[in-house]
N, C-alpha and C positions, 0 to 999 in steps of 0.2 A: 619762109622760115618761121618756125614757132617762136613765140616771145621768149620761152625758156632758153632757146638756143642763141638768142641775140646777145652780142657782146655789149657789156656796159661801157659807155663812153668814158674815157679817162681824159680829164681836162688838165693840161699843163699850163700853169700861169707864169712860171718863172721865165726870165729871158733866156732864149735858146738861140745861140749863134751857130750857124753852119758855115764851115770853110772847106771847100773842096777844090780839086784840081788834079791834073795828072801827076804821076810820080816825078820827083825831082824838080817840081815847079817852085818850091820854097814855102810850102805850107807850114812847116815846123817853125821857121824863123818868124813868120808873121803871127803864128799862134801865140808865141811867147810875148810878142808886142801887145797883142789883144788882151792877154791875161793881165799884163801889167796895167793896161789902160782901164779895164772893166772888172777886175777882180774875179776872173772866171776860174772854173775848174775844167780841165780838158777831158773829153771822152773820145777815145781813139775809135775812128770808123775805118779800121784797116783789117782786112780778112786774115792777115798774116801776123800782125803784132799781138794778136791774142795768144800766140803760142810761146810757151816757155822755152828757153835755151836757144831760141832763134832770134838773135839780136842784130848781128851785122847785116845779114841779107835782107832784113825787114826794115832797116834804117830806123830802129827805135830811138826815142829820145835817150840822151845820156843819163847815167845814174844821177849825175848832178842836177840835170833838168828835172828829173822825176822827184828828186828830193825837195827841190825848191817850189815846184808847182804840182798840185794834186792831179794825178792822171788816173783815168779809169779804163778798164777793158784792155789792159796790157798785161801779158804773162798770166792768163787766167785758165788756160787749158794746156794739156800736153800735146806734143806733135802728132800723136796717133789718135787724138780725139776728133770727132766730127764737130765742126762749128759752121753754122749757117746763118742765113738772114733772120730766121725766126728767133734763134738764140740771141742774136744781136739786138733785136727789138726788145726782148725780155730784159736783157742785161743793161741795155742803155736806158730804158725807162726806169729801172731800179736805181741806176746812178743819178739820173735827172731828179728823181724824187728825193734822193739823199741830198743832192746839191741844193734843191729848192728849200729843204728843211734848214739848211745853213744860211739861207738868205742870199745866195750867190747866183751868178749866171752860169749857164752851161755852154761850153764851146765844143761842138762836135766837129772833128776835123779828120780828114782822110781821103782816100781815093776810091773807096768801094761804093760805086753808085747804087748797086742793088740794095745795099744796107740802108741807104738814105731813102730809097723808094719804099722799102718795107716799113720803115719807121714812120714816114709822113703819111703814107696812103693807108695804113692800118695794120693792126696786129693780125697774126695768123698762127695757128698751132705749129709747133715744131715738128718736123718730120722725125719719126721714131728712129732710134739708133740702138744697136746692140753689138757690143764688142765681140762677144762670143760667136754670134752668128756671122759677123764680118770675118772673123778669123777662119771659121769653117768654110765660108765661101771662097776666101783667098786660097785655102788649101785645095779646094776643088778646082779653082782656076789653074793653079800650078800643075795639077795632075791631069785634068780633063781638057784644058785649053778653053779658049773663048767661045768656040762655036757651040758647044753643048750648053753652056750657061746662057748664051744669047738665045738659043732655041727655047730654053725653059722660060726666059723672060717673055718671049713672044707668045708663048702659050698662056702665061699668067696675065700678062698686061700687053696686049697687042699694040696699043698706041705708043707705049714707052719703047717696046721692041722696035717699032718702026722708026722712031726718032733717034734711038741710040745705036750708033754703029757698033758692029760686033768687036771692033778693035779698041773701042773706048772702054778700057777695063774699069776705070774709076766709076763711071756712071752705070756701067753694067752691074757691078757689085752693089752699088747704091740702090738700084732698082730692086734687086733681089733681096737686099737687106731690109728694105722698107716693108716688102710684102711678108717676109718670114717673121719680122718683128711685130707686125701689127695685124696681119691678116687682110690688109687692104692694099690695093695697088697704088703705085706712085700717081697714076692718072686720077684715081678716085680722090686721093688726098689733095691734089692740085685743084680739082674741081670744087672741092669743099672750101678750100681757101678763097676761091674766086667769089663764092656766094656769101662769105661772111661780111658783116657790116664794118664800116670803119670804126675803130675802137679808140682812137686817140685824136684829140684836138689840141693844137698848140696855139695859144692866144697871143704869144709874143715870140715870133720866130723871124729871123732874118738870115737868108741864104746867100752867101757870097762864093764866087768861083774865080780862080786865078787862071790867067792865060799869058802867053808870050809868043814871040815869033818862033816858028817851028825850028829853025836852025839853032836858035838860042837854046831851046829846050833840048834838042838833040845833043848839043855840046855839053849841057849840064848832065844829061844821062850818061854820056861817055865818061865824064869826069867822076860821077858818082860810082860808076862801075869800077873804074880804076881804084878809087879810094877804098871801096868795099874789099877788093882783093888784097890791097895793101894792109888793111886793118885786120885781115885774118879770116876771110870768108871760107877759104879751103879748110883751114884748121877747125873752124866752127862746124862745118859739114862732116868732117872726119870724126870729130868728137860726138856729134849726134849719131852717126852711124855706129860708133863704138858703144853707144848707150843702148843700142838695139833698135833704133829707128831706121827702118829699111828705106832704100832709095825709092821704092815703089809707093810709099805713102803719099797721099794727096798733098800734104804739107811739104814733103821733100821733092815734089814735082813742080813746085812753084818756081818763079823766076829767081835765078841766082842759085838756089839749092839744087835744082835739076842740072844746071850747068856745071856747078862744082862737082856734083856726083858723077857726071859723065867724064870729067877730067880724072877724078880719083879712080874711076872704073877702067880707065885706059881707052875710052871711046874717042875722046878728043885730046889734043895737046893744048898747051897753054894759049897759044895764038888762036886756035879754033874756039876754045872756050870763050875768050874775050870777044871774038867776032860774033858768036851766037848770042852772048849775053847782051851786048849792046844792041844788036838787031832786034832781039825779042823784047827788050825793054822798050825800045822805040815803038814797036808794034802794040805793046800793051798800053803805052801812053796814048796812042792814037785811038785805041778802043775806048779808053776812059773818056777822052774828049768827045767821041761820038755819043757815048751814053749821056754825058752831062749836057750836051747840046740839046738833047730831047727834053730836058727839064726846064719848063717855062718859068719856074719860080726862082731860078738862079739869077743873081745880079753879077754881071761879069766885070772884072777888073784886070788890068795888066799887073803882072807880078810885082812891079815896082811901085804900085799905087797903094802901098800900105796905109799911108795917112788918110787917103780918101776912103778906104775900106772902113777905117775906124770912125770917120765922120759920118758915113752913111749908117753904120750900126747905131751910133749914138742918136742920130736923128730919128731912125725908124723904131727903135726900141725905147726911146726916152731914157737912156742911161746917163 
């Protein structure tokens, strides 16, 4: 790589606390305790809490909590926007630098492991997006079907065509959107990312992860699912749909929103929706745990060991 192409290393010296774990483990409650103990500002590391109007299904902090504690990266894009790990890196670094300027610690918390990996292992350029091109491709998909667009992707980008199933509409459209917006294939841009040097160094970071017995977590997931529906998940999805956000959007296909959409569309009844919601949330939590277990920098704690988490953060970051 030529010197001109090398990324300048950004050194982050302010204390950065990372708190991760599967959905429903209790990260929000512990985060509030840590904020009170260390005077932190919270950076949400959640791929869904970035979306406006999507509150109940994403388990966002309450308005009261967000008024009492500074939160970043919540309600920053519309449900039809593309948000990815590259944008998270850019946005979270901007937030960290603002927090550092105020002489405070940053608490990054959430369950999106890919975002943490992207932040810690280095910056990379955001994949191009273009709403107009995306809309045109969606219209073609509706008229021509998946087979024709998949064949086009295979011609343009054989590697992506091979790894993306023709029925995976979301990634199929994304692959074509990237090419038509940039003139480069998804494969080319991914290879470019791999060759870029690490661009960020955190001099004071402590990473904590929460866990608990599987059955306890499953019971918490079941209870959270019930509460979300009671709080108005169906009404929230109905409102979003009325605002013009179609059920086929990537954000609307996420856990909770897809399930509510299927009920509102008449695909499932109430009992079927709850059954699928609980099952799919459990599966998602399992995938999250698998991802986090691969991270050797995480320090693991039982969800009930909040005091010990605070003690370890204090000892390791000299707070």
